[in-house]
C-alpha positions in Angstrom: 120.0 107.3 98.1 117.8 110.0 99.7 117.5 110.4 103.4 114.2 109.6 105.3 113.3 111.2 108.6 110.8 108.9 110.3 108.8 111.3 112.5 105.8 109.0 113.1 104.7 109.3 116.8 104.5 105.5 117.4 107.8 104.0 118.2 106.7 100.6 117.0 105.6 101.9 113.6 108.8 103.9 113.3 110.9 100.8 114.0 109.0 98.6 111.5 109.1 101.2 108.8 112.7 101.8 109.5 113.5 98.1 108.8 111.6 98.3 105.5 113.4 101.5 104.4 116.9 100.4 105.4 116.4 97.2 103.5 115.4 99.3 100.5 118.6 101.2 100.7 117.4 104.5 102.3 119.4 106.3 105.0 116.9 106.6 107.9 116.8 109.0 110.9 114.2 108.8 113.7 114.5 112.5 114.5 114.7 115.8 112.5 118.0 116.6 110.8 119.4 119.8 109.3 117.4 118.9 106.2 117.7 119.6 102.5 115.8 119.1 99.3 116.9 115.4 99.2 115.4 114.6 102.6 111.9 113.3 103.0 110.2 113.9 106.4 107.7 111.0 106.9 105.1 112.3 109.3 101.7 111.3 110.7 99.0 113.2 108.8 97.6 114.7 112.0 100.9 116.6 112.4 100.3 118.1 109.0 97.2 119.8 110.4 99.5 121.7 112.8 100.6 124.8 110.9 103.6 125.4 113.1 104.8 121.9 112.5 104.4 122.2 108.8 106.2 125.6 108.7 109.1 124.1 110.7 109.5 121.3 108.2 109.3 123.7 105.3 111.9 126.0 106.8 114.3 123.0 106.7 113.7 122.5 103.0 112.6 118.9 103.3 109.9 117.2 101.3 106.9 116.4 103.6 105.2 113.0 103.1 102.2 112.2 105.3 101.2 108.7 106.4 97.5 108.0 107.1 94.9 105.3 106.9 92.9 104.7 103.7 89.6 105.8 105.4 91.1 109.0 106.9 92.5 110.0 103.4 88.9 110.5 102.3 88.6 113.5 104.7 91.7 115.4 103.6 91.0 118.9 102.4 92.7 120.6 99.4 94.5 123.2 101.6 96.0 120.5 103.7 97.5 118.9 100.6 99.2 122.0 99.2 102.5 121.8 101.3 102.9 118.1 100.9 105.0 116.1 98.5 102.9 113.0 99.1 100.3 111.2 101.1 100.8 107.4 101.5 98.4 105.0 103.2 99.1 102.0 105.3 97.2 99.7 102.9 100.0 100.0 100.4 102.1 96.9 99.7 105.7 97.2 100.9 106.9 97.4 97.2 104.4 100.1 96.4 105.4 102.1 99.5 109.1 102.0 98.5 108.4 102.8 94.9 106.2 105.7 95.9 109.0 107.1 98.0 111.4 106.7 95.1 109.1 108.6 92.8 108.7 111.4 95.4 112.5 111.5 95.7 112.6 112.0 91.9 110.5 115.1 92.3 107.0 113.9 91.7 104.0 114.1 94.0 102.0 111.0 95.0 98.6 111.0 96.5 95.9 108.3 97.1 93.7 107.6 94.2 90.5 108.3 96.2 91.2 112.0 96.6 88.6 114.1 94.7 89.5 114.5 91.0 88.7 118.2 91.0 91.8 118.9 93.1 93.9 118.5 90.0 97.1 117.6 91.7 100.3 117.0 89.8 100.1 113.3 90.6 98.2 110.2 89.5 94.4 110.7 89.8 91.7 109.5 87.5 93.9 106.8 86.0 93.9 104.9 89.3 90.2 104.6 89.6 89.1 102.1 87.0 91.2 99.2 86.0 91.2 99.1 82.2 91.0 95.9 80.1 94.6 94.7 79.8 95.8 91.8 77.7 97.7 88.9 79.4 100.9 90.3 77.8 100.3 93.8 79.1 99.7 92.4 82.6 103.1 90.6 82.2 104.7 93.9 81.3 103.3 95.5 84.5 104.7 92.5 86.6 108.1 93.1 85.1 107.9 96.9 85.7 107.0 96.2 89.3 110.1 94.1 89.6 112.2 97.0 88.3 113.3 95.1 85.1 114.7 97.0 82.1 113.3 96.7 78.6 116.3 94.5 77.6 115.7 92.2 80.6 111.9 92.0 79.9 112.7 91.1 76.2 115.0 88.3 77.4 112.5 86.9 79.9 109.6 86.9 77.3 111.8 85.9 74.4 110.6 88.9 72.3 112.4 91.8 70.6 113.2 94.9 72.7 111.2 97.0 70.1 108.2 94.8 70.8 108.6 95.4 74.5 108.5 99.2 73.8 105.3 98.8 71.8 103.6 96.8 74.6 104.7 99.4 77.3 103.4 102.3 75.2 100.0 100.5 75.1 100.1 99.9 78.8 100.9 103.5 79.6 98.1 104.7 77.3 95.5 102.3 78.8 96.2 103.1 82.4 96.8 106.8 81.7 100.2 107.2 83.4 103.2 109.1 82.1 106.1 106.8 82.8 107.2 103.2 83.8 107.5 104.1 87.5 104.0 105.3 87.7 102.9 102.2 85.8 104.7 100.0 88.3 102.9 101.6 91.2 99.6 101.3 89.4 100.2 97.6 88.9 101.1 97.1 92.5 97.9 98.8 93.6 95.5 97.3 91.0 96.6 93.9 89.8 95.6 91.0 92.1 98.7 89.1 91.3 100.8 92.0 92.6 98.6 93.7 95.2 98.2 90.5 97.2 101.6 91.0 98.7 102.0 92.0 102.4 101.0 95.6 103.2 102.4 98.0 105.7 99.3 97.2 107.9 100.1 93.5 107.8 103.7 94.2 109.0 102.4 96.4 111.9 99.8 93.8 112.9 102.3 91.0 112.8 104.7 92.7 115.2 
């Protein structure tokens, strides 16, 4: 499992995020390490506006992931995004937060759906904006993807053939315009009421 450097200024937020990440199986540090390509530096977005700070992280070879509020993400400029592997907001559910980090660890870039479409990032964009019309079965598929179930397990749960599962999943990916099941799971966590109603990172911080 990849390493996470929690470099958020607030000690309370660091401690709360640390408990979430450790439970998810990440190795967590609350200070910079020697760094490598498998290390994610989770920082406050304001720190990303400090060029020296960004350069220091880049020199260690880590992937930089910025945390910010949903409202502040609307003000992010394209040149501020370039060095980042991702921008995650505190309104994400815990499950979506963890899955987003896993996707970044796998080499993809993840950014909020409300960033301007013309930025053309190598990450989900337009597909996150408008929830398409999904059938009840397709919504079930997204629920199982969000739970991390394999095609075989989904087939067993729904008492259908594994080939039928593949057909439904292909339809889901096409409708929500994502490329793989991990992106589909994150889309479901962000857009389906039955999944997105779970506690968010904000809820965890407020409850502390």
